[in-house]
Every structure is written in structure tokens, then in C-alpha cells.
C-alpha positions in Angstrom: -11.3 13.7 1.3 -9.0 15.7 3.6 -7.6 18.9 2.2 -4.4 18.3 0.3 -1.3 19.5 2.1 1.4 21.0 -0.2 4.8 19.4 0.2 7.2 22.1 1.1 10.4 20.0 1.5 12.2 17.4 -0.4 10.7 13.9 0.0 13.1 11.0 0.4 12.2 7.3 0.2 12.5 7.2 4.0 10.2 10.1 4.5 7.8 8.4 2.1 7.8 5.2 4.2 7.1 7.3 7.4 4.2 9.0 5.6 2.6 5.6 4.6 3.0 4.4 8.2 0.9 7.5 9.2 -1.7 6.9 6.6 -0.8 9.6 4.1 0.6 9.4 0.6 1.7 11.9 -2.1 0.1 12.8 -5.4 0.7 15.4 -8.1 -2.0 17.5 -9.8 -0.9 16.2 -13.2 2.0 14.5 -14.9 3.3 17.9 -16.0 3.1 19.5 -12.5 6.5 19.1 -10.7 4.9 19.6 -7.3 3.5 17.1 -4.8 0.9 17.2 -2.1 -0.1 14.9 0.8 -3.4 13.1 0.7 -5.3 11.5 3.7 -8.8 10.5 2.5 -11.6 10.8 4.9 -13.0 7.6 3.4 -10.4 5.0 2.5 -10.7 2.3 -0.1 -9.5 -1.2 1.0 -9.7 -4.6 -0.5 -10.3 -7.2 2.2 -8.0 -10.1 1.6 -10.4 -12.6 3.1 -13.3 -11.2 1.2 -11.7 -11.1 -2.3 -14.3 -11.9 -5.0 -12.9 -13.7 -8.0 -15.4 -13.9 -11.0 -15.6 -17.3 -12.6 -14.6 -16.1 -16.0 -11.5 -14.4 -14.6 -10.7 -17.5 -12.6 -10.6 -19.5 -15.9 -8.3 -16.9 -17.4 -5.9 -17.1 -14.5 -5.9 -20.9 -14.6 -5.1 -20.9 -18.3 -2.0 -18.7 -17.8 -2.8 -16.4 -20.7 -0.3 -14.0 -19.2 3.0 -14.7 -17.6 3.0 -13.0 -14.3 6.4 -11.7 -13.0 7.5 -9.8 -10.0 9.9 -6.8 -9.9 11.4 -7.3 -13.4 10.2 -4.0 -14.9 9.0 -1.6 -12.2 10.0 1.6 -14.1 8.1 0.4 -17.2 5.0 -0.5 -15.0 5.1 3.0 -13.5 5.4 4.5 -17.0 2.4 2.4 -18.2 0.4 3.7 -15.2 1.4 7.3 -16.1 0.3 7.0 -19.7 -3.2 8.4 -20.4 -5.5 5.8 -21.9 -9.1 5.4 -23.1 -10.5 5.5 -19.6 -7.9 7.7 -18.1 -7.3 11.0 -19.8 -5.1 12.5 -17.0 -2.6 11.0 -14.6 -1.3 12.1 -11.3 2.1 10.4 -11.8 4.8 12.9 -12.5 8.6 12.5 -12.9 9.1 13.1 -9.2 6.7 10.2 -8.3 8.5 8.0 -10.9 11.9 8.7 -9.3 10.7 8.3 -5.7 9.1 4.9 -6.2 12.0 3.6 -8.3 14.3 4.5 -5.4 11.8 2.9 -2.9 12.0 -0.2 -5.1 15.8 -0.3 -4.7 15.3 -0.3 -0.9 12.9 -3.3 -1.3 9.7 -1.6 -0.4 8.1 -1.0 -3.8 7.0 -3.9 -6.0 5.6 -4.4 -9.4 3.3 -7.3 -10.5 3.6 -7.6 -14.3 1.6 -9.3 -16.9 3.6 -10.4 -20.0 2.7 -11.9 -23.3 6.0 -13.1 -24.8 8.4 -10.2 -24.6 5.6 -7.6 -24.3 4.6 -6.0 -21.0 0.8 -5.8 -21.5 -0.4 -4.8 -18.0 0.5 -4.6 -14.3 0.4 -2.7 -11.1 2.7 -1.4 -8.4 2.6 -0.5 -4.8 4.4 -0.2 -1.5 5.0 -2.9 1.1 5.4 -2.1 4.8 5.0 -4.7 7.5 1.8 -6.6 6.8 0.4 -3.8 4.6 0.5 -3.5 0.8 -0.4 0.0 -0.4 -1.7 -0.3 -4.0 -0.7 2.7 -6.1 -1.8 2.3 -9.7 -2.4 -0.3 -12.4 -2.6 -0.3 -16.2 -3.7 -2.6 -19.0 -2.8 -3.0 -22.6 -4.6 -6.2 -23.2 -8.0 -7.5 -22.0 -7.8 -8.8 -18.4 -4.1 -8.2 -18.0 -4.4 -5.8 -15.0 -7.1 -8.0 -13.5 -5.0 -11.1 -13.6 -2.1 -9.1 -12.0 -4.5 -8.1 -9.2 -5.5 -11.7 -8.6 -1.8 -12.7 -8.4 -1.2 -9.8 -6.0 -4.0 -10.9 -3.7 -2.8 -14.5 -3.8 0.7 -13.4 -3.0 -0.4 -11.3 -0.1 -2.6 -14.0 1.3 0.2 -16.6 1.0 2.6 -14.2 2.7 0.5 -13.4 5.7 -0.4 -9.8 4.8 -3.5 -8.4 6.6 -4.3 -5.2 4.8 -4.5 -4.2 1.1 -4.9 -0.4 0.9 -6.5 0.7 -2.4 -6.5 4.4 -1.4 -9.8 5.2 -3.2 -12.8 3.0 -3.9 -13.6 2.6 -7.6 -16.3 0.7 -9.5 -13.6 -1.5 -10.9 -12.2 -2.5 -7.5 -15.7 -2.8 -6.0 -16.3 -5.8 -8.3 -13.6 -7.6 -6.5 -15.0 -6.9 -3.0 -13.3 -3.5 -2.3 -15.1 -1.2 0.1 -14.8 2.1 1.9 -14.0 2.5 5.6 -13.7 5.6 7.7 -10.3 7.2 8.5 -10.6 6.1 12.1 -11.2 2.5 11.2 -8.5 2.6 8.6 -5.9 3.8 11.2 -7.0 1.0 13.5 -6.4 -1.6 10.8 -3.1 0.1 9.8 -1.7 0.2 13.3 -2.5 -3.5 13.7 -1.0 -4.5 10.3 2.3 -2.6 10.4 4.0 -4.8 13.0 3.2 -8.0 11.1 6.2 -9.8 9.6 4.7 -10.6 6.2 6.6 -12.3 3.3 6.0 -10.8 -0.2 7.9 -13.7 -1.7 6.0 -16.6 -0.2 5.0 -17.5 -3.7 7.7 -17.8 -6.5 8.6 -14.6 -8.4 7.0 -16.1 -11.4 4.0 -18.0 -10.0 1.6 -19.9 -12.2 -2.1 -19.4 -12.3 -2.5 -22.7 -10.5 -0.3 -21.6 -7.6 -2.2 -18.3 -7.4 -5.5 -20.0 -7.3 -4.3 -22.5 -4.7 -3.2 -19.6 -2.5 -6.7 -18.1 -2.8 -8.3 -21.4 -1.8 -9.8 -21.8 -5.3 -10.2 -25.3 -6.8 -7.8 -25.8 -9.6 
């Protein structure tokens, strides 16, 4: 990973978008640290949209609509869920400044949440930044088995339906590797980023509350 660069000036949503277009993104040391620093990994995690691996058991879960998947109805709550330490995440890098910035970016139409609901309860989801034909995944959380996984499946389906060409995962994890994520060099990443940014992709090519059947169809899976 490249050396973190301390942020010495106030970040605005527009500065944040310019940073993403250059391949960098902000993080905090912890939820309690008010500061931010820029990150540009030497090895970048990406999830190839045409190489997405959907396990058979998860495909059944998506088809059965065990969760209602909604778009952009509870972004602040999704960020809060991602910022809350859990069993497999004792610390978080999402501080109050991150929360405010991405909420403002959502108001501008560049930050989206994919939410998994059971009745009136938000039980999982993810959020990220959209720019051109790129979706920059930020974080995900789950409060019920498979909730965040189903949200990820719906995200990939939405991106494929809308003509996106790059899903940036920032860092490769074992969890994402199971879905086909891989690492690429900074040079290769920038080549892909530069090609994807001018693409006029449509994040709402699928309905805001798409069914599992619609998501699987967008992925080319038999229903």
C-alpha cells in the first residue's frame, strides 16, 4: 500500500469526486479519530463484473427473495451499520467526517446504498460512490445471514444492467475473493479507471426495488 497522505485541508464532496477520479480515497485511523488521510493502494482489489461468481446456495437465496432489496432509502443508516464494530470487525475506519461527506455526496447523486430489509428492519447492506462507468465500493455490513451477500449480488446485477465496466473493491478480502474478486497493480487499475470514467452508465437500469428474479436475469442466471 502507498504511504497514507494526511489531509491538510477541508474535503468537500467535489474534492472527493476528483480524488476518486484520480484513484485515491480517504480513510480515518478509527471512528474516534477526526482526521482523514488519502489512500492509493499499490495493489487494488477489483471485482470483475463479467467474472462474478455466484454460489448456487446464494443464488437460491436471491431467487427466494428472503430480503427486500431497496436502493437509496436509508443511506445514513447503512453507513452507521458499516461503522458499527461487529463480531468480525472490532474496529472501523468510518468516523463522523466520513459519515457527513458521503451523506452529502448522496445528496449530489453520486453515493448510493443497496439495502437488505426484512419487514421494517434494515438487516444488511452496502454503500459506495458512482462516477461514470465505475462503482467504488466503500463498505458493507450484515445483521442477518447472507444479507450483505444478497445486497452484493443485487449491486453487481444493477451494474451489469446499467453498463458499468469497473467495480472497485479497494482491497482484496477472502470474502470478496469467493465472488471472483482479484488484485491488480496500480498501473493496471489506472488504465481500467481511465477507460471506465467516460462511460455513461445507468445505476437505475433496474427498478429501485428489484426482485431476485430481475437481479438473476441481469446476471444471466437461469430463474
